[in-house]
N, C-alpha and C positions, 0 to 999 in steps of 0.2 A: 858610708851609707850609699846604697845605689839610688839613682834618681831616674825619673822619667822625663820625657821631653814634650813640650807643647810647641808645634811648628807654626802656629797661627800667625806669629809675628816675626818669623825667621830668627827667633832667639831660643836657644836651648836653656832651660832652667828647671830647677826643682819644682815640681807641680804635683801637689798632694792630690788634687782632684783627678789628674790623669792616672796616677797610680791606683787610686781607689776605684776608678771606673774600670781599669784593667782587672783588678781583683774581682769586681762584681761580674765582669764579662766571663771570667773563668768559672765563677760560682754558678752563673746561669747555665753553664754546660756541665755542672757537676764535677768540674776539674778533670774532664776527659782529656786525654793527651798528657797525662802525668806519669803513667806507669807502663812498663812493658814486662809483665810477669810471666810471659809464655815464651821465653827464649828458646826452650827446647823444641818448640813447634815452629819457630821462625826459620825460614830459608833465605839467605841473602842472595840477591840476584848477581849474576856475573857482571852485567852491564848496568850502569846507573839508570834509574827511572827518571823520566822527565815530566814535569807538571807545569802546565800553563794555568795560571790562577791569579787571584788577587786576594789580599789578606782579609778584606772586609766581607767577602762573599760568604754567606751562610753555608752554601753547598760545598764550597772549597774547604771550609773549616772542618767539616765532618770527615773529609778525605785526609786532611793533614793530621787529624787526630789518630786515624787508623795507621797512617804511616809512622807516626810517633810510637804508637803502642806496639807496632811490629818491629820497631827499632830499625827502620829502613831509611837510608839516606836518599835524597832526591834532588835533582837539579831543578831549581825553580826559575821559570821565566815569568816575571810579574807582568800582569796585563790589566792595569788599572783603567778605570773609565777615562776615555780621552787619550789613552796611551797609543803611541804609534810605533813603538820599538818592537813589540812582540805580538800585539793583537793581530796585525795583518798576517803573520806567520800562522797563528792559530786558525784564522779564517781560511787560509789556503789549505791547511791540513784537514780540517773538519767540514768546511763548507758553511759553517754557521758561527756566529759570534756568541759562543756559549762556553761557560766555564763552570767547573774545572774540565780540563782536557789532559788525559794521561797518555803518554807515549811509553810503551814498554819495548825496548829494543831486544829484550830476551825472548819475547814471544811474537813480536811483530804487530802487536795490537795497538790500536789508536781508539781510545774509549772516552766518550762523553757520558754524562749522567753520573752523579756521585754514587748512587746505589750500585750501578754496574761496575764502577771503578773499585769500590770497596769489595764487591764480590770477587773481582779479579785478584785483588791483593790477598784476600784470605785464601783463595784457591791456589795461588802459585807460591805465596811466600809466608802464609800463616797456617792457621787451622782450617783445613778445607771444609770442615763440618759447619763452620760459621758463615753466615751471610749477613748482608746489610739488613737492618730492620725494615719491615714493610708495613703497610696499613697504618693503624693508629700509632704504633711505635715510631714509625718514620715521621709521621706528622708531628708528634711530640718532639722528636729529635731536631727536626728542621725548625720548629717553632722556637725552641730554646736557643738554637744557633742564631736565629733572627733576632732574638732578644739580646744576645751578646753583641751583635752588630749594632743594634739600636743604642745600647749603653755606650758603646765606643763612638757613637755618632752625635752624642750630646755636645753641643758647642761647635764641633767640627767633625766631619766624616773622615775618620782616620783609616788609612790603608785602602782608600777607595779611588781617589781622583789623582791623575797624573800631574806631576809638577816638573818644571824645566830642570834638566840635569844633563851632565856629561856622561856618556857611556864609557865604562871601563873596558880596557882591552881584554882582560882576563876576568873570569867569574870570581866572585868573592866566596868565602866560606863562613858559615854561621853555625856555631854550636848553640842549640836552643831546644826547649821542649814546648809543645803547643800551649799548655796552660800557664806557662811562666809569665807572671805579670810584668816582669822586667824585660823579657825577650820580645814580648808582643810589640811594644813601640818601635823597636829596631826593625822588626819584620815589616811593620806598617810603613816606615820611612823608606826601606828598600823597595817596597811596592810602589810608593808614590814617585820615587826616582827611577823606576823601571830598571833597577840594577839586578842583573841575574846573579844567583848565588847557589852554592851547594848547601842544602840544609842538612846539617849533621844532627840528627835527632838524638836527644840526650835524656830519654825517658828513664825513670827510676826503676831499676830491675829487682829491687828487694824492698820488703816492707820497712826495713830499718832505715831506708833512705828517705822515706816520706817525711814531710814537714821541713822546717828550716834547717840549714846546714848545722846550726848550733846543736840541734837535737842529736844528729848523727855523731858529731865530734865529741859530745859530752857522754852520751849513753851507749853508742855503738861504734866506738873508734876502731875496733878490730874487725868489723863486718866487712867481708870481701866485696870488692867491686866486680860485677860480672858483665856490665854493659860494655860493648866494644868501644863506643865513643867516649864513655866515661873513663875507661882505661887509657884511651888515646890522649885525651885532654890532660889526664893526670900525668902522663909521661911527658907531655909537651910543657906543662906549666907548673906541675906540682899541686894543682888545685882542681876542685870539682865545682865549677861555678859557671853559670850562664847569665847573660849572653857572652859569647866570646867570638870576636870577629877576626878573620885572617884575610888580609888583602895582599895578594901576591904582586899586584901592580906597584905597590909602594913599599912592601916589606913590613907594613904595620900589622901588629897583632895586639889586641887589647880586650880587656874586660870593661865592665860598667856601662850600663845602657846610655846614660847621659853623655859620657865621653865618646862612645861609639857614634852617637847621633850627631854630636858636634863635629866629629871627624868626617862623617859622611856628608854633612852639610857643607863643610869647608872644601872637601876634596871633589865632590861630585855635584853639589847643588849650584844652581844658577839663579 
């Protein structure tokens, strides 16, 4: 059984409330960031996108959801409140301390404002006819994203404030999809430790993949896997499960959110 982690006392343990709040946070967003059903309209960039953001930010969340739904990998530079590792770089680039900030080396664009970032992603890598919601639809979208942040802030603001850590020499890799209740705590801790990582988005590309893995294995065992990252992880491990962390600094590669968080705390926490 996978477990989540409460970092409030520097001890990783099974925490039912943490898991439930992560489920409620995903529910508040209608489980956006679970599926990528438009693979035929997605164009992969030649050079990896770069995103300065932090996990708890409601505006960053809506951008991550679209990246997940377009099946796009992205290099994350976490910029939690009080962080000094990447926030100064973002300030130098944009001139303001505002997130999210997307850098697209394929087009040369540096974009603030979540709506404009989403428009850019659709235009260059997805269905160009789509745009970010505006007006009342945007207000409702941001409000539900704020509600998700509020749920995850009960007891402790997860994925928001910087914590002392040791910086890795090489970026880590994380296989995840945005709405995954088990992946979220890992992304939150990576944010708090200001650990840069390549986010390998793992969205479900077929309706047969929706729901728990048990459903797929029991009822749709022969359904083909079409997502590039799902195929890649299956080749690496023989499994389709997230979160999955790869740390080239130590040669460690592992499943299970609680185990990953214990590892991150031991290896990089101070």
